[in-house]
C-alpha positions in Angstrom: 93.6 166.7 42.8 92.6 170.2 43.9 95.8 171.7 42.4 94.7 170.0 39.1 91.2 171.6 39.2 92.9 174.8 39.9 95.2 174.8 37.0 92.4 173.6 34.8 90.3 176.3 35.9 92.8 179.1 35.4 93.5 177.5 31.7 89.9 178.2 31.1 89.8 181.6 32.6 92.8 182.5 30.3 91.4 181.2 27.3 88.0 182.9 27.9 89.7 186.2 28.4 91.7 185.7 25.2 88.4 184.7 23.4 86.7 187.9 24.5 89.6 189.9 23.3 89.5 188.3 19.9 85.6 188.8 19.8 86.2 192.5 20.2 89.1 192.9 17.9 87.8 190.9 14.8 84.8 193.1 14.0 86.6 196.4 14.9 89.5 195.2 12.6 86.9 194.2 9.9 85.3 197.7 10.2 88.8 199.3 9.9 88.6 200.9 13.2 91.7 199.4 15.0 93.1 203.0 14.9 89.9 205.2 15.4 87.9 203.0 17.8 90.4 203.7 20.8 87.9 202.6 23.5 87.2 199.1 21.7 91.0 198.6 21.3 91.5 199.5 25.0 89.0 197.3 26.2 90.5 194.5 24.0 93.9 195.0 25.7 92.6 195.0 29.1 91.0 191.3 28.3 94.6 190.5 26.9 96.3 191.6 30.0 93.7 189.7 32.2 94.4 186.6 30.0 98.1 187.1 30.3 98.0 187.8 34.0 95.9 184.5 34.5 98.6 182.5 32.5 101.4 184.0 34.6 99.3 183.5 37.8 98.8 179.7 36.8 102.5 179.3 36.3 103.4 180.8 39.6 100.8 179.2 41.8 99.7 176.1 40.5 102.2 174.0 43.0 101.6 176.4 45.8 98.0 177.5 45.6 95.6 178.7 48.3 91.8 178.9 48.6 92.2 182.7 48.6 93.8 182.6 45.0 91.2 179.8 44.2 88.3 182.2 45.2 89.9 185.1 43.4 90.2 183.2 40.3 86.7 182.0 40.6 85.6 185.7 41.0 87.4 186.6 37.9 86.2 183.6 36.0 82.6 184.6 37.0 83.1 188.3 35.7 84.4 186.7 32.3 81.6 184.4 32.1 79.1 187.3 32.9 80.6 189.4 30.2 80.4 186.3 27.7 76.7 186.2 28.3 76.3 189.8 27.9 78.2 189.6 24.8 75.8 187.3 23.3 72.8 189.8 24.1 74.5 192.9 23.3 75.9 194.0 19.9 79.2 195.5 19.2 78.8 199.1 18.3 81.1 200.2 15.9 80.5 203.8 15.7 82.9 206.1 16.7 83.1 206.9 20.6 81.4 203.6 21.8 81.5 199.6 21.6 78.3 198.4 23.3 74.8 199.4 23.6 72.1 197.5 25.5 68.9 196.5 23.7 66.6 198.9 25.3 69.0 201.6 24.8 69.2 200.6 21.1 65.5 200.6 20.8 65.3 204.1 22.0 68.0 205.0 19.6 66.2 203.3 16.8 63.0 205.3 17.6 64.6 208.5 17.8 66.5 207.9 14.6 63.1 207.0 13.0 61.4 210.1 14.5 64.3 212.2 13.0 64.2 210.7 9.6 60.3 210.9 9.6 60.6 214.8 10.4 63.2 215.2 7.8 61.1 213.4 5.3 58.2 215.7 6.3 60.2 218.8 6.0 61.5 217.7 2.6 58.0 216.9 1.3 56.8 220.4 2.6 60.1 222.1 1.0 59.2 220.1 -2.2 55.6 221.3 -2.0 56.5 224.8 -1.4 59.1 224.7 -4.2 56.4 223.2 -6.5 53.9 226.0 -5.5 56.2 228.8 -6.0 57.5 227.4 -9.3 54.0 227.2 -10.9 52.5 230.3 -9.4 51.1 232.7 -11.8 52.7 235.5 -9.8 56.3 236.3 -10.5 58.4 234.9 -7.6 62.2 236.3 -7.7 65.0 236.0 -5.3 67.7 238.7 -5.3 70.8 239.5 -3.8 70.8 242.7 -1.5 72.4 244.5 -4.3 69.7 243.6 -6.7 71.1 240.5 -8.7 68.6 237.9 -9.6 69.4 234.3 -8.0 66.0 232.7 -8.7 63.2 232.9 -11.4 60.0 231.1 -11.4 57.7 230.1 -14.3 55.4 233.0 -13.1 58.1 235.4 -13.9 58.6 233.9 -17.2 55.1 234.5 -18.1 54.9 238.0 -16.6 58.1 239.2 -18.2 58.8 236.9 -21.0 62.4 236.0 -19.8 63.4 232.3 -19.4 65.0 231.4 -15.8 68.4 230.9 -17.8 68.3 234.4 -19.3 67.5 236.2 -16.0 69.6 234.3 -13.1 72.7 236.5 -12.5 71.2 239.5 -14.2 70.5 242.9 -12.4 66.8 243.6 -11.7 67.3 247.0 -13.3 67.0 245.3 -16.8 63.3 245.1 -16.1 62.8 248.7 -15.6 63.3 252.0 -17.5 65.2 254.7 -16.1 62.8 256.1 -13.7 61.6 252.5 -12.6 65.3 251.6 -12.1 65.9 254.6 -10.0 62.8 253.6 -7.7 64.1 250.0 -7.6 67.4 251.1 -6.4 65.8 253.4 -3.8 63.9 250.2 -2.4 66.8 248.0 -2.4 69.0 250.6 -0.4 66.3 250.9 2.1 66.2 247.1 2.6 69.8 247.0 3.0 69.8 249.7 5.6 67.4 247.4 7.7 64.1 248.8 6.7 61.1 246.3 6.6 59.4 245.1 3.4 57.1 247.2 1.2 54.2 246.9 -1.1 53.7 249.3 -4.1 52.6 249.4 -7.6 55.2 249.7 -10.3 55.5 249.8 -14.1 58.1 247.4 -15.6 59.0 246.3 -19.1 58.5 242.7 -20.7 61.3 241.1 -23.0 59.3 242.4 -26.1 59.5 246.1 -24.5 55.7 246.3 -23.7 54.9 247.7 -20.3 53.3 245.8 -17.6 51.8 247.1 -14.3 52.5 245.2 -11.1 51.5 244.8 -7.6 54.9 244.3 -5.9 55.6 242.9 -2.5 59.2 242.8 -1.6 60.6 241.3 1.8 64.1 241.4 3.3 65.6 237.7 3.8 67.6 237.8 7.3 70.0 235.6 8.7 70.2 234.7 12.5 72.0 238.1 13.3 69.3 240.1 11.5 71.6 241.0 8.6 69.8 241.3 5.3 71.4 238.3 3.0 68.8 238.2 0.2 65.5 239.7 -0.9 62.2 238.1 -2.0 60.0 239.9 -4.3 56.5 238.8 -5.6 54.9 240.7 -8.6 51.4 240.3 -9.8 50.4 241.4 -13.1 47.6 243.8 -12.7 47.6 245.3 -16.3 44.3 243.8 -17.0 42.7 244.8 -13.8 43.9 248.3 -14.3 42.6 248.5 -17.7 39.2 247.2 -16.4 39.2 249.9 -13.8 40.2 252.6 -16.3 37.5 251.4 -18.7 34.8 251.5 -15.8 36.0 254.9 -14.9 35.6 256.1 -18.4 32.2 254.4 -18.7 31.1 256.1 -15.5 32.5 259.4 -16.9 30.8 258.8 -20.3 27.6 258.2 -18.4 27.9 261.2 -16.3 28.7 263.3 -19.6 25.6 261.8 -21.2 23.5 262.9 -18.1 25.0 266.2 -18.0 24.1 266.8 -21.8 20.6 265.5 -21.2 19.9 268.0 -18.5 21.4 270.8 -20.7 19.3 269.7 -23.5 16.2 269.9 -21.2 17.2 273.5 -20.1 18.1 274.5 -23.7 14.7 273.2 -24.8 13.0 275.4 -22.1 15.0 278.4 -23.0 14.1 278.0 -26.6 10.4 277.6 -26.1 10.1 280.9 -24.1 12.5 282.7 -26.5 10.5 281.6 -29.5 7.2 283.0 -27.9 9.3 286.5 -27.6 10.7 286.4 -31.1 7.2 285.4 -32.5 6.0 288.6 -31.1 8.9 290.8 -32.0 8.9 289.4 -35.6 5.2 289.7 -36.3 5.0 293.4 -34.9 8.0 294.1 -36.9 6.3 293.0 -39.9 3.2 295.0 -39.0 5.3 298.1 -38.6 7.0 297.5 -41.8 3.5 297.4 -43.6 2.5 300.4 -41.8 5.5 302.6 -42.8 5.7 302.0 -46.6 6.0 305.8 -46.9 9.0 305.8 -44.3 12.0 304.1 -45.9 14.4 305.3 -43.2 12.1 303.6 -40.7 11.4 300.6 -42.9 15.4 300.2 -43.1 15.6 300.3 -39.2 12.8 297.7 -38.9 14.6 295.4 -41.6 17.4 295.2 -39.1 15.1 294.4 -36.5 13.8 291.6 -38.5 17.2 290.5 -39.5 18.1 290.2 -35.8 14.9 288.2 -35.2 15.9 285.8 -38.0 19.3 285.5 -36.4 17.9 284.8 -32.9 15.5 282.2 -34.5 18.4 280.5 -35.9 20.1 280.4 -32.6 17.1 278.7 -31.0 16.7 276.4 -33.9 20.2 275.1 -33.0 19.2 274.9 -29.4 16.3 272.7 -30.5 18.5 270.8 -32.9 20.7 270.0 -29.6 17.8 268.7 -27.7 16.9 266.6 -30.7 13.7 268.5 -31.1 14.3 270.1 -34.4 11.8 269.6 -37.1 13.8 267.2 -39.5 12.9 265.3 -42.7 15.4 262.3 -42.7 15.7 260.1 -45.8 18.2 257.7 -47.3 21.3 259.7 -48.4 24.7 258.8 -49.7 27.4 260.3 -47.3 29.6 260.8 -50.3 27.2 263.0 -51.8 27.3 265.3 -48.6 31.1 265.3 -48.6 31.0 266.3 -52.3 28.8 269.1 -51.9 30.4 270.5 -48.7 33.7 270.3 -50.4 32.4 272.3 -53.3 31.1 274.9 -51.0 34.3 275.2 -49.0 36.5 275.4 -52.1 34.8 278.8 -52.7 34.9 280.2 -49.3 37.6 278.6 -46.9 40.3 280.7 -48.2 43.6 280.0 -50.0 45.8 279.3 -46.8 43.8 276.0 -46.3 44.7 273.0 -48.2 41.2 271.2 -48.5 41.2 267.4 -49.3 37.9 265.3 -49.8 38.3 261.4 -49.5 34.9 260.1 -50.3 34.4 256.3 -50.0 34.9 254.1 -53.1 31.5 252.6 -52.5 28.1 254.4 -51.5 27.6 254.7 -47.9 23.8 255.1 -47.3 22.7 256.6 -44.1 19.0 257.8 -42.9 19.4 261.4 -41.9 18.4 264.9 -42.7 20.4 265.9 -45.8 20.7 269.6 -44.7 21.6 268.7 -41.2 24.4 266.3 -42.4 25.7 269.0 -44.4 25.4 271.5 -41.4 27.4 268.9 -39.4 30.4 269.0 -41.8 30.1 272.8 -42.4 30.2 273.4 -38.6 33.1 271.2 -38.1 34.8 272.5 -41.1 34.4 276.1 -40.1 35.9 275.3 -36.6 38.8 273.6 -38.2 39.4 276.8 -40.3 39.2 278.9 -37.3 41.8 276.8 -35.5 44.3 277.1 -38.5 44.7 281.0 -38.8 48.1 280.6 -40.3 46.9 277.8 -42.6 47.0 274.1 -42.7 45.3 271.1 -44.1 41.7 270.3 -43.8 40.6 266.6 -44.6 37.0 265.3 -45.1 36.8 261.6 -45.4 34.1 258.9 -45.6 34.6 255.2 -44.9 33.1 252.5 -42.8 34.1 251.2 -39.4 32.9 248.2 -37.4 32.4 248.9 -33.4 32.3 246.3 -30.9 29.8 248.5 -28.7 32.5 248.8 -25.7 34.2 251.9 -26.9 34.6 254.4 -24.1 35.3 257.5 -26.1 31.9 257.6 -28.0 29.4 260.3 -27.2 26.7 258.9 -26.8 27.7 255.2 -26.8 26.3 253.1 -29.5 25.7 249.4 -30.0 28.1 247.1 -31.8 27.9 247.0 -35.7 29.1 248.4 -38.8 28.7 252.1 -39.4 29.4 254.8 -41.9 32.1 257.0 -40.6 32.8 260.7 -41.5 36.0 262.1 -40.6 37.0 265.9 -40.3 40.6 266.2 -39.5 42.7 269.4 -39.4 46.2 270.4 -38.6 45.3 273.3 -36.2 46.1 274.3 -32.8 44.3 271.4 -31.2 42.4 271.2 -27.8 43.4 270.1 -24.2 41.6 267.2 -22.6 39.5 269.5 -20.4 38.2 271.5 -23.4 37.5 268.4 -25.5 35.4 267.1 -22.5 33.1 270.2 -22.8 32.9 271.1 -26.4 29.4 269.8 -27.0 27.9 271.7 -24.0 25.7 274.5 -25.4 27.1 277.9 -25.0 30.5 276.8 -24.0 33.5 278.3 -26.5 37.0 279.1 -26.4 36.5 281.7 -29.1 36.8 285.6 -28.2 33.6 287.3 -27.2 31.5 288.0 -30.1 33.2 285.4 -32.4 31.2 282.4 -31.6 27.7 281.4 -29.8 29.0 278.1 -28.4 26.2 276.2 -30.1 27.9 274.8 -33.2 29.2 271.7 -31.6 26.1 271.3 -29.6 24.2 271.4 -32.8 26.3 268.8 -34.3 25.9 266.7 -31.3 22.0 267.0 -31.5 22.0 266.3 -35.3 24.3 263.1 -34.8 22.3 261.7 -31.8 19.0 262.3 -33.7 20.4 260.0 -36.5 21.4 257.3 -34.2 24.9 258.0 -34.4 28.0 259.0 -32.2 30.9 261.2 -32.1 34.4 260.5 -31.2 36.8 263.4 -30.8 40.7 263.0 -30.7 42.7 266.3 -30.2 46.3 267.3 -29.1 47.4 270.8 -28.5 49.8 272.0 -31.3 49.2 269.0 -33.7 45.4 269.1 -34.4 42.0 267.7 -34.0 39.9 264.8 -35.6 36.1 264.2 -35.4 34.8 260.9 -36.2 31.2 260.6 -36.7 29.5 257.1 -36.8 26.1 256.8 -38.6 24.1 253.7 -38.9 24.3 252.3 -42.5 21.0 251.4 -44.4 21.0 248.7 -47.2 20.3 251.0 -50.0 19.1 254.4 -50.7 15.7 255.2 -51.6 14.3 257.2 -54.5 15.2 260.9 -54.1 12.1 263.1 -53.2 10.8 265.4 -55.7 11.7 268.9 -55.2 8.7 270.7 -53.8 7.0 273.5 -55.9 7.0 277.2 -54.5 4.2 277.3 -52.3 1.1 279.3 -53.3 -0.3 282.0 -51.4 -2.5 281.0 -48.6 -6.4 281.0 -49.0 -8.6 283.5 -47.5 -10.4 282.6 -44.2 -13.7 283.7 -45.8 -14.9 284.9 -42.4 -14.5 281.2 -40.8 -14.2 281.4 -36.9 -10.8 280.4 -35.3 -10.6 279.7 -31.6 -7.1 281.1 -30.6 -5.7 279.7 -27.3 -2.3 281.0 -25.9 -1.2 281.8 -22.4 1.1 284.5 -23.8 -1.4 287.6 -24.3 1.1 289.5 -26.5 1.4 286.6 -28.9 -2.1 285.8 -28.7 -2.8 289.5 -30.0 -0.1 289.2 -32.8 -1.8 285.9 -33.9 -5.2 287.3 -33.8 -4.2 290.4 -36.1 -2.5 288.0 -38.5 -5.8 285.9 -38.7 -8.1 288.9 -38.9 -6.0 290.2 -41.8 -6.2 286.8 -43.4 -10.1 286.9 -43.4 -10.6 284.9 -40.3 -12.9 285.7 -37.5 -10.9 285.4 -34.0 -12.0 284.4 -30.7 -9.0 284.5 -28.2 -8.5 282.8 -25.0 -5.7 282.7 -22.4 -6.4 279.1 -20.7 -8.4 275.9 -21.6 -11.2 276.7 -19.4 -11.7 280.2 -20.9 -11.5 278.4 -24.5 -14.2 275.8 -23.4 -16.5 278.6 -22.4 -16.1 280.6 -25.6 -16.6 277.5 -27.7 -19.9 276.8 -25.7 -21.1 280.4 -26.4 -19.8 280.9 -30.2 -18.5 277.6 -31.4 -15.7 277.7 -33.8 -14.5 276.2 -37.1 -11.0 275.7 -36.2 -8.9 275.4 -32.9 -5.3 277.1 -33.0 -4.1 276.3 -29.5 -0.8 276.4 -27.7 0.6 272.8 -26.7 1.8 273.5 -23.2 -0.3 275.6 -21.0 -1.1 276.2 -17.2 -4.4 274.5 -16.0 -5.1 272.4 -19.2 -2.6 271.7 -22.1 -3.8 272.0 -25.6 -4.1 268.5 -26.4 -6.5 267.9 -23.5 -8.5 271.1 -24.8 -8.6 269.3 -28.0 -9.9 266.1 -26.8 -12.8 268.0 -24.8 -13.7 270.0 -27.9 -13.9 266.8 -29.9 -16.4 265.3 -27.9 -18.8 267.8 -29.1 -17.4 268.0 -32.8 -15.2 265.0 -33.7 -14.5 266.8 -36.9 -13.1 270.0 -35.5 -9.9 270.8 -37.3 -6.8 271.5 -34.7 -3.5 273.2 -35.4 -1.0 273.1 -32.6 1.8 275.7 -32.1 4.7 275.5 -29.7 8.0 277.1 -28.9 9.2 273.4 -28.6 9.5 271.4 -31.8 7.2 268.7 -32.9 10.1 266.2 -32.9 10.7 267.1 -29.1 7.1 267.2 -28.1 6.6 263.7 -30.1 9.6 262.0 -28.4 8.1 262.9 -25.1 4.8 261.6 -25.9 3.0 265.1 -25.3 1.4 264.9 -29.0 1.8 262.7 -32.1 4.5 263.6 -34.6 2.1 263.5 -37.6 -0.5 265.9 -36.0 -0.8 269.5 -37.7 1.6 271.8 -36.0 3.5 275.0 -36.5 6.8 275.9 -34.7 7.2 279.4 -33.2 8.4 281.8 -34.2 6.3 281.7 -37.4 5.6 284.2 -40.1 2.2 285.3 -41.1 2.4 283.3 -44.4 3.4 280.1 -42.6 0.6 280.4 -40.1 -2.2 281.1 -42.8 -0.9 278.1 -44.9 -0.8 275.7 -42.0 -4.2 277.0 -40.7 -5.5 276.2 -44.3 -3.9 272.9 -44.5 -5.6 272.0 -41.0 -8.9 273.2 -42.1 -8.8 270.8 -45.2 -7.8 267.7 -43.1 -10.8 265.9 -41.5 -10.1 265.0 -37.8 -11.1 261.8 -36.5 -13.3 261.4 -33.4 -10.7 260.1 -31.2 -8.2 263.0 -32.3 -4.9 262.8 -33.7 -3.2 263.4 -30.4 -1.9 261.8 -27.2 -2.4 263.5 -23.8 0.0 261.4 -22.0 2.8 263.1 -20.2 0.9 266.3 -20.1 
């Protein structure tokens, strides 16, 4: 009986080992790993050898067995049974290099694999997001080889440069630059290849259509693990609009500064003209007195006539200064600029010289503006004379009238004007032209590039004053060696009014008939001249140098008319008139000043429509104005405004 049990147990063990061998080889064979999964095959062979060994052991010992053999066989059977139980809970690992893995180890491997997959998925999502951001960025993002060949091109680059990705990948970056830009680009790439760090700079490149584009460029090397440059990243932002805005702001600031400078120069010029006119009034009238007193000395009168002519010339200069300050007495009316061009053209045809080709191009339709006709002609004449002087060897001068629409944002207008449609007068020449530095100063009074004695530097300052007084603006374009173009913009008015009647020749001023005139002027010499003129004109004169002195004379003697300077120390003329009107509301007043009525009215010193005579004046002018003032009844409030005095 024991020997039969021994035999049966060994048969069971042999079958178990053979089963284990089959359990290993079948899945390995199905997975096609009989040749590659050497550890699995070797394990199967071990169990095969165990099965064969037990079969041989049973054959040799089933008759003469011992308890030692039985114990050994029991042990090996237990090992097989233990393996078989493990086989049910452990899976066969068919991966290379392993057969079995325990459940806990498999759990850890699964967790590690899951974490790796999650990390990979996150990295892939981040790469996708970054790729989307790069692709849809408004900035041009470009990848290059170290030699400058384009390898990547985003949608921003397509927008900035106009080339598609298909057109640019594989192309050298130099196609985006002109010659100088390509040289700079090659220098930057060479520095990056040599190991220098990235760089940020501004550059100008070319779009597909040939238009330039200003860029802010950031270029960075792409390094491998050894630190060698294997690629280049370039980010370019279009700053064309920003640069244009900056340039426009700079131009606006420059224009504002120029306008402020012109205003300051205008105030200075006005002050000079005021004092100078006082001096001219003295010189001119005393010269007239001397001419009257030397009728028997023709040689002396000839000399005095030259003095009188010089006074006239000086008076014209001060008149130009006052025009520049917008203070000249003007008579604006509705006029057609075509008529001004026609008249100036007719005048220039006779005087400008045969070496100049003169062309007039009036507008096909009437262009009506509100301006002083004489001053508008003066503008055209001044510009034409300057053009003639700029063409000593001949050339072409064009006078043209048309319309232009402005948006109000032009930066090259002096002074700036509001948006709208304007009448435009164009004076163009093919002369020597001007530099930008000269063009920036041409409207400053006394600035001239002509030789000494050939120009006063007031011509263009006068043009500036006339145009601005009419509510217009000037644009100057000039290139040295090519020529100069002045464009004058004046506000259009709906239609011209009826032309004013030509005034008749003035009649001789009436006599003063002994009426008393209170003359007030802080310039004693000029006061003496005025007193002499009035005395010769039949007036009785009371002269005072200040307002308080005039009040004292009025309280003692009274007067029939007040002739006073406007601006005086201690008490200005309007304040003096106001005090006298408290006693005599109907007292006629005639104001006089070296400033023009227009200037004084614009600064609210006096009203524009009061009785006024501008220095320097002649005896006839003064007597006529005084007679007109006498015939005007002055209201109790007085036609003046003492504000700003």
